[in-house]
N, C-alpha and C positions, 0 to 999 in steps of 0.2 A: 600534682601527681608525679610519681617517681620517674625521673629521667637522668640521663648521664652525659657527659661531654666527652667521653671516650670515642676515639676515632676508630671506626671499624672498616677494615679493608677488604675489597672484594677478592675472593680466592683464599681468604684466611678463615680460621675456624674458632669459634668462641663457646665458651661454657657460661651460660647465663642462668642466674637463679635469684630468687626473691622470698622473703618469709614475712609472715604476718607481723604487723606492729606488736612490739612487746612479746613476740614469739606466740601470739594468739593464733588459733586455728582459722585457716581462710577456707577450708572446705568442711563443712558440717554434714553433709550427706551426699548421696549419688546425684541428686538433682544439681548441686553447686558444681560437683566435678564435671558432669556432663555440659554444663554451661560453659565452663572454662575451656574444655576441650574444643567446643563449637567455635569459641572465640579464637582459639589458635588457628582454626582453619579459616574462618571468615575474615579476620582481621589481617591475615597474610594475603594482602590483595592491594593492587593499585588504587582501586576505587574504595572510597569510605562507605562502609555498610552500617546501616542503623538496624540494630537487632530488633527493636519494637516494630518499626514500620516496614523493614524489608522482609522480616522473617515471621514475627508473630502476627501482625495484622493481616498479612497475606497468606497466613496459615501454610507457610512453606517449611518443611523439613530443612533445617540448616545444612545438612549433608547433601541435599538436593540442589541447594542454591548454587548458580553458576557464577562463581566469583571470576574477577579479572586475574591477570597474570600476577602470581605470587612475587613478593619482594625479598623473601629470605627462603632458604631451604632449612628444614628441620630435620636432623638425623636421628635424634633421640629425645625422649622426654619421660618425666616422671612426676606424678602428683603425690605429695605427702600430706598429712593433715594441716600442717602450718607452713609449708613452703613447696616450692617446685624447681626443677631443673630442666634446662633445654640445651641442646647441643646444636649450633646453627652455624650457617655461613651466609653472608650477604649474597644475593644474586648479582652476577655480572652485568646483567641487562635491566637492573632495577630502574624505575622511571626517575629516580632521584640519586645522588651520590651515596654509595654504599656506607659512607661514614655516618650517616644519619638515618638510613633506611632501617636498620636495626633499631635504633632508638625510637623511631617513628612507629615501628611494629609493636615494640613492647609498650610504648605510651598508650596506644591504642587498645591492646589487650588488657593492661592494667587499669586503665580508666573505665573501660566498659564493664569489667568484672567488678570493680569497686562500686560502681553505680548500681549494678544489679544486686550485689550483696548488701549493701546499705539499705536499699529499698525493701528487700525481701525481709531483713530482720530489723527494720525500723531503726537503724542506728545512724551515727554521724561521725565524721572524723576519718582519719586516714586508716586504711586497712593494711596497707603494706608498710614495711620498715623502711622508710627512706628510699633512696635510689636502688634499682635493680643492680646487682653485682654482675661482673663479667670478668673472665680470665680468657686471656689469649692462649690458644692451644697450638704451640709451634713445633711439635715432634710427633711422629707418628706414634711412638710408644706412649705419649701422653694421651693421644686420641684414642688409642686402644683401651687404655686404662679408664678413660673417662666413659666409654661405652658400657664397661662393666660396672664402674661405680654408680652411674645413673640407674642401671637395671638392678643393681644390688641393694639400692636404697631401702626399698619396702621391707627388707629383712628386719629393720630396725622395729617394725611393727610386731614382728614375732619375739624378737629379743633385742632390747635397746642396747646390750652390750656385747653383741655377737662378734664384733670386730676385735674385742679386747680378751675374749676368753675362748677356751676350746668348745667346738661344736660336738655334740654327741650323736645327732640325727641329722644327716645330710638330707634324707629323703623329705622330711618335714619342711625344710627350707625350700628345697626345689619345688615341691608340691605347691607351697604357698606362692613362689614366683609364678608358676603355671597358672594359678587361679586369680592372680592379681590383675585386675582389668585396667588399672590406671597408670600404666606405663607402656612404652613402646616395645616391651620385652616380648609379649605375645605376637606383636607384628613381626618380629623377627623370627618367630617360630613358624610363621607362614599361616597363622590364623587369619581367615577373612572376616573383616568386619568394618563398619563405617569409618572408624578412627583411623584406618589405614591411610586415609586422605591427608592426614596430618604431616607425615613424613615423606621425604623425597630422598631416596638413597643414591641417586644418579651422581650427585656432587660430593659424595662421601666415599673415602677410600674402602675398598671391599676387604675389610679385615678378616671376614669370615666366609669361606668357600661355600658353606652350606649351614642349614639349620643345626646340624650336628655339631659342626665346628663351632657355632655360636654358643650352644649349650655346653660344649666341653669347656670353653673358656670360662664361663660362668662357674661351672662346677669346680674348675681348678681353684678359683677364690675360696670356694667354701672348703675344698679338699685341704687346703693349707691350714685353715683354722682347725680342722679335725685333727691333723698330724702334729700341730704345735704342743 
């Protein structure tokens, strides 16, 4: 199962991402996406959780499960058909050194989801393409850009070439982002939902003073493409 030898340092920030083996889709429907999001929440815990025994057999909603203390903080996320992105920082009080807390968290998520996916679709073999990738984010400008990059990712589903060509209709793109449930974008808009539990903004710099400033930042990236 995908792991890395990268040393992750407490107090530092990282962009994590992984895609399907041979770029295959890893999310085929909403049930898959919902399972992955629940795993992001449940696997971010000091205690190991067995989804089937602790959740399914006990007939507990995963979002109601009282997990133990989290081991990483997630600041942003997005699910795409064949890959996902996370913006994380290791917890300074994790029960194990932060250099492998991130790897442990990712191993749990990817292993659990792969088992679910292979069982559901009666397949065998690796679901993900090798080890998950990580980029150390060491500047505030990089971090602010990453927030926008992650949340703008779904626009590829509207137009795969939107970054390379002029945009004619910004409202269409913004409306799509507002309706796309599979990222933390709408969490930053203040929408109340169960998936709010995935992110923890406390240990991330407050790049945006309000919902409006966040939306303005996103719009600026789209506006640039309109004016090109």
